[in-house]
C-alpha positions in Angstrom: -21.6 -30.2 0.1 -19.4 -27.3 1.3 -18.7 -27.8 5.0 -16.6 -26.4 7.8 -15.0 -29.2 9.8 -14.2 -27.9 13.3 -10.8 -29.1 14.5 -10.3 -30.8 17.9 -7.0 -31.6 19.6 -7.9 -35.3 19.8 -7.8 -35.6 16.0 -4.3 -34.3 15.9 -2.8 -36.6 18.5 -1.6 -39.1 15.9 0.3 -36.5 13.8 2.0 -34.7 16.7 5.5 -36.2 17.2 6.1 -35.9 20.9 9.5 -36.1 22.5 10.6 -36.1 26.1 11.7 -32.6 27.3 10.1 -30.9 24.2 6.7 -29.3 23.6 5.3 -29.1 20.1 3.0 -26.2 19.2 0.2 -28.6 18.4 0.0 -29.4 22.1 -0.6 -25.8 23.1 -3.0 -24.5 20.3 -6.4 -23.3 21.2 -9.6 -25.0 19.8 -13.3 -24.2 19.8 -16.6 -26.1 19.3 -18.1 -23.7 16.7 -17.2 -20.7 14.5 -19.3 -18.4 16.6 -17.3 -19.4 19.8 -14.1 -17.8 18.6 -15.3 -14.5 19.9 -14.7 -15.7 23.5 -11.3 -17.2 22.9 -8.1 -15.4 23.8 -6.2 -16.3 20.7 -5.5 -13.5 18.2 -4.8 -15.6 15.1 -7.4 -18.0 13.7 -6.1 -20.6 11.2 -8.4 -22.5 8.9 -7.9 -24.4 5.7 -9.7 -24.7 2.3 -9.3 -28.2 0.9 -10.4 -27.5 -2.7 -9.1 -27.3 -6.3 -12.3 -26.5 -8.2 -11.3 -22.9 -8.9 -7.9 -24.0 -10.3 -9.6 -26.7 -12.4 -12.1 -24.2 -13.7 -9.1 -22.1 -14.8 -7.5 -24.9 -16.7 -4.9 -25.5 -13.9 -3.6 -28.7 -12.4 -5.5 -30.2 -9.5 -3.8 -30.7 -6.1 -4.3 -27.5 -4.2 -6.9 -29.4 -2.0 -3.9 -31.2 -0.4 -2.1 -28.2 0.9 -4.1 -28.0 4.2 -3.1 -31.5 5.2 0.6 -30.9 4.3 0.6 -27.7 6.3 -1.1 -29.2 9.3 1.3 -32.2 9.7 4.2 -29.8 9.7 2.8 -26.9 11.6 1.7 -28.9 14.7 5.2 -30.2 15.1 7.1 -26.9 15.2 8.6 -26.2 18.6 6.7 -24.3 21.3 9.3 -21.9 22.7 9.9 -18.2 23.5 9.3 -17.4 19.8 6.3 -19.7 19.0 3.4 -19.6 21.3 0.5 -21.9 20.6 -1.8 -20.1 23.0 -1.8 -17.1 20.6 -3.4 -19.4 17.9 -6.7 -21.0 17.5 -6.9 -23.9 15.0 -10.4 -23.6 13.7 -10.5 -26.4 11.1 -11.0 -26.7 7.3 -13.6 -26.3 4.6 -14.2 -29.5 2.5 -15.9 -29.4 -0.9 -17.7 -32.5 -2.1 -20.4 -31.4 -4.7 -22.4 -34.2 -6.4 -21.7 -35.3 -9.9 -18.6 -33.3 -10.5 -16.2 -35.1 -12.8 -12.8 -34.2 -14.2 -14.4 -33.6 -17.6 -17.1 -31.3 -16.1 -17.5 -28.1 -18.2 -15.6 -25.1 -16.7 -18.6 -22.9 -16.1 -20.3 -25.6 -14.0 -17.1 -25.8 -11.9 -17.5 -22.0 -11.7 -20.9 -22.5 -10.1 -19.2 -24.6 -7.4 -16.6 -21.8 -6.9 -19.5 -19.3 -6.2 -20.7 -21.5 -3.5 -17.3 -21.7 -2.0 -17.0 -17.9 -2.1 -20.0 -17.6 0.2 -18.7 -20.0 2.7 -15.2 -18.5 2.8 -16.7 -14.9 3.0 -18.9 -15.9 6.0 -16.0 -17.4 8.0 -13.6 -14.5 7.3 -16.3 -12.0 8.1 -17.1 -13.7 11.4 -13.4 -13.8 12.4 -12.5 -10.2 11.3 -15.6 -8.9 13.1 -14.2 -10.1 16.4 -11.0 -8.2 15.9 -8.9 -11.3 15.2 -6.7 -12.1 12.2 -7.7 -15.0 9.9 -4.9 -17.0 8.4 -6.2 -19.0 5.5 -4.3 -22.0 4.1 -4.9 -23.9 0.8 -7.2 -24.0 -2.2 -6.9 -21.9 -5.4 -6.5 -18.2 -5.7 -10.3 -18.0 -6.4 -10.6 -17.9 -2.6 -9.2 -14.3 -2.5 -12.6 -13.1 -3.5 -14.2 -14.7 -0.4 -11.4 -13.4 1.8 -11.8 -9.8 0.5 -15.6 -9.9 0.6 -15.7 -11.2 4.2 -13.1 -8.8 5.5 -14.8 -5.8 3.8 -18.2 -6.8 5.1 -16.8 -7.1 8.7 -15.1 -3.7 8.5 -18.0 -1.9 6.7 -15.9 -0.7 3.7 -13.7 -1.9 0.8 -10.2 -3.0 1.7 -6.8 -3.0 -0.1 -4.7 -6.0 -1.0 -1.0 -6.8 -1.5 -0.7 -9.9 -3.8 2.7 -11.7 -4.1 2.0 -13.4 -7.4 3.3 -14.3 -10.8 -0.1 -13.4 -12.2 -2.7 -10.6 -11.6 -5.8 -12.8 -11.5 -7.7 -10.0 -13.2 -9.1 -12.1 -16.0 -12.5 -11.5 -17.4 -15.6 -12.4 -15.4 -17.4 -14.7 -17.7 -17.6 -17.3 -14.9 -15.8 -17.8 -11.5 -12.4 -19.4 -11.4 -9.0 -19.0 -9.8 -7.9 -16.3 -12.3 -10.6 -13.7 -11.7 -11.1 -13.3 -7.9 -9.7 -9.8 -7.9 -11.7 -8.8 -11.0 -14.9 -9.6 -9.1 -13.7 -7.9 -6.0 -12.7 -4.7 -7.9 -16.0 -4.6 -9.8 -14.1 -3.0 -12.7 -15.1 -5.9 -15.0 -18.4 -6.8 -13.2 -21.5 -5.1 -12.1 -21.1 -6.1 -8.4 -20.5 -4.3 -5.2 -16.9 -3.1 -4.8 -15.1 -4.9 -1.9 -11.5 -4.1 -3.1 -10.2 -0.6 -3.3 -6.4 -0.5 -4.0 -4.6 -3.6 -5.3 -0.9 -4.2 -6.0 0.9 -7.3 -7.4 4.6 -8.0 -6.6 6.6 -10.5 -8.7 4.4 -10.3 -11.8 5.7 -12.1 -14.9 5.8 -10.3 -18.3 5.4 -13.5 -20.2 2.0 -14.5 -18.6 0.0 -11.2 -18.5 -2.4 -10.5 -21.3 -2.3 -7.0 -22.9 -5.9 -6.3 -21.9 -4.8 -6.6 -18.2 -2.0 -4.1 -18.7 -4.5 -1.8 -20.3 -6.7 -2.2 -17.2 -3.8 -1.1 -15.0 -3.2 1.9 -17.1 -6.8 2.9 -17.0 -7.1 2.5 -13.3 -3.6 3.5 -12.1 -5.0 5.2 -9.1 -6.2 1.9 -7.8 -4.0 -0.7 -9.5 -0.2 -1.2 -9.4 2.1 -4.0 -10.5 5.8 -4.7 -10.0 7.6 -7.1 -12.4 9.8 -9.9 -11.2 12.2 -9.0 -14.0 12.6 -5.4 -12.6 13.8 -6.7 -9.3 17.1 -7.7 -11.0 17.8 -4.4 -12.7 18.2 -2.0 -9.8 20.7 -1.4 -7.0 17.8 -1.2 -4.6 17.5 -4.4 -2.6 14.4 -6.6 -3.3 13.3 -6.1 0.3 13.3 -2.3 -0.2 11.4 -2.7 -3.5 8.8 -4.7 -1.7 8.5 -2.2 1.1 7.9 0.6 -1.5 5.2 -1.5 -3.2 3.5 -2.2 0.1 3.1 1.5 0.9 0.5 1.7 -1.9 -2.0 -0.4 0.1 -0.9 -0.4 3.7 -2.2 3.0 4.8 -5.7 1.5 5.2 -7.0 -2.0 6.1 -5.5 -4.5 3.8 -5.0 -8.2 3.2 -1.9 -10.2 2.2 -2.3 -12.8 -0.5 0.6 -15.2 -1.2 0.3 -17.3 -4.3 2.9 -20.1 -4.2 3.1 -19.9 -8.1 5.4 -16.9 -7.5 8.1 -18.9 -5.8 10.9 -20.6 -7.8 10.3 -24.3 -8.3 7.6 -24.4 -5.6 5.1 -27.3 -6.1 2.1 -25.4 -7.1 -0.7 -25.3 -9.7 1.5 -23.3 -12.1 5.0 -24.2 -11.0 7.7 -21.9 -12.4 11.4 -22.3 -12.9 11.9 -18.6 -12.6 10.4 -16.7 -9.7 11.0 -15.2 -6.2 13.2 -17.0 -3.7 11.5 -18.6 -0.7 13.7 -16.7 1.8 12.9 -13.4 0.1 9.2 -14.2 0.4 9.7 -14.9 4.1 11.1 -11.4 4.4 8.1 -10.0 2.5 5.7 -11.8 4.9 7.5 -10.5 8.0 7.5 -6.9 6.6 3.8 -7.1 5.8 3.0 -8.5 9.2 4.8 -5.5 10.8 2.1 -3.3 9.4 -0.7 -2.8 11.9 -3.5 -2.6 9.4 -3.0 -6.0 7.9 -6.3 -7.8 8.5 -5.8 -11.3 7.0 -3.2 -13.6 5.4 -4.0 -16.1 2.7 -1.5 -18.7 1.3 -2.8 -20.4 -1.8 -2.1 -22.5 -5.0 0.4 -24.9 -3.2 -0.1 -28.3 -4.8 2.0 -30.9 -2.9 2.4 -34.4 -4.3 3.3 -37.2 -2.0 7.0 -36.8 -2.5 7.0 -33.0 -1.8 4.2 -32.8 0.9 6.7 -32.5 3.7 8.7 -29.7 2.1 5.5 -27.8 1.1 4.2 -28.2 4.7 7.4 -26.9 6.2 7.5 -23.9 3.8 3.9 -22.9 4.6 4.6 -23.3 8.3 7.5 -20.9 8.0 5.3 -18.3 6.4 2.6 -18.7 9.0 5.0 -18.6 12.0 6.9 -15.7 10.5 3.6 -13.8 10.1 2.3 -14.5 13.6 5.6 -13.8 15.3 6.1 -10.5 13.6 2.5 -9.3 13.8 2.3 -10.2 17.5 5.5 -8.2 18.2 3.8 -5.1 16.8 
């Protein structure tokens, strides 16, 4: 079963750490009784989670991305409500759970891919519903397979293909033999599949030379009018600041409606499905998020591939909370 669980304030009471004289943002967030009811709410930003790791497992990755939503929620509801963080700007919708029958750890990858297809439809419907109201969905958790649902939903709501900025160590443009976390953008682009195009221009920032197959580089060369990449390694070999390099990369997609995808695999030593010892620094990524949020045509934000264990759940939750609050604060100011 793939189900959207609607969040209520009552269910958060036990994880909000209240203090005299202070107000936590979880005490001021907006809530609703159904997905369709968000149209009438005054909040601009709609947060929901995806508690799944089937796409990652189908791509031979490590399970654990299903836990990112809980880690985020426990941290986010406890940030301070103040002049810079306003809970009334935010509606906490809830999260998608995925509990298909008879799925084992040894289940063949293509069968896991069938589950991913079902998740795609649910994610796309929720994102479409939110974007159609003129609000901004912020999606937390799951594998990068969920990019396809985000893109499909946003493009359906807007009536045309959108662009995407992806902060990532990988392109996720693998072949489309079956659905998994490594080919969400392939399906959206329809370069490798006979499907409707939902993604027009696509750029990757922080790409690793060591983990990109040659056939994907060939794909970029063939479709350079629609596809761009920017190597992590190149950010060290120029006098231009990394923030300026990111701003230049963003221009490729930000002239039209676009989404922001942040894969935590791109961040140095971040607990994720493909943790890397060499990547982008977290504070640099915070700058990228803020710069992207300052662009008026950004229509959604997705944070994925975080895989917190028990020992790192608090730190992962805080990091994702920084990304979300940075995005909302900057976007709201513009």
